[in-house]
C-alpha positions, 0 to 999 in steps of 0.5 A: 098751438102744436106743430101740426097747427103751426104747419096748417097755419103757415100753409094758409099764408099767401106770402110764405117768406119771413123769419122763423124764430126758434126759442128753447127753454134753457135747462128745462130737463133740470126743471123737470128733474128737480121740480117734477113734470107737473111744474114743468108743464106749467112752465111750458104753458107760461112761457107759451103764453108770454111768447104769444103776448109779445108778438102780433096777431099775424105772427104764428106761435107754436110749441113745436117739440119738447121745450122748443117753440117756433114763431113765424114772422111774415112781413117783418124786417130784421131790425124789428126782429132784433127788438122782438127777440130781445123783448121775448128773452127779457119777458120770459126771464122776468116771469115769476114762478115762485108760486109753483115752487119757491126754489124755481127762481128764473127761467130763461130762453135762447133764440135762433132765427133766420129769414127764408120760406116756410113753403113745404119744400123749403121749411126744413132748411129754414128750420135747420138754419134757425136751429143751428143758430139757436144752439150757437146761442145756447153754447155761447152763454144762453139767454141770448139770440143769434140772427142769421149772419149777425153777431150774438146778442146777450140780454 
């Protein structure tokens, strides 16, 4: 699903409150530069599939922009989100890309997430908060998540 599909899906929800997770593939530009855009596209596809496989059917997963993915979790508590975030990070880092190129050994993600509303007039604020947390996770070591006002968690 793309950005447009994501917004269409969340607009259909009765309850628009929950958690927004933003996941970004670490060092993706260097993957594209080193291995080419064809392999970069395959990496994006595998990461997207892995993210979808690790969440519930009621959660909304989309490639939002570039190498960034968003997941909206309606009706989920923060303790569960910690476990899910950890599982997402571990699942992506466990992916095997050696069939694409023997030198592509590991791909990792960093994650930022926060609680709020995805209603049209609140979404940008929620996205900005989660995106800021994502960049804190990336700048403090990558391959980890930061959630709301919690400490960073390294995987």
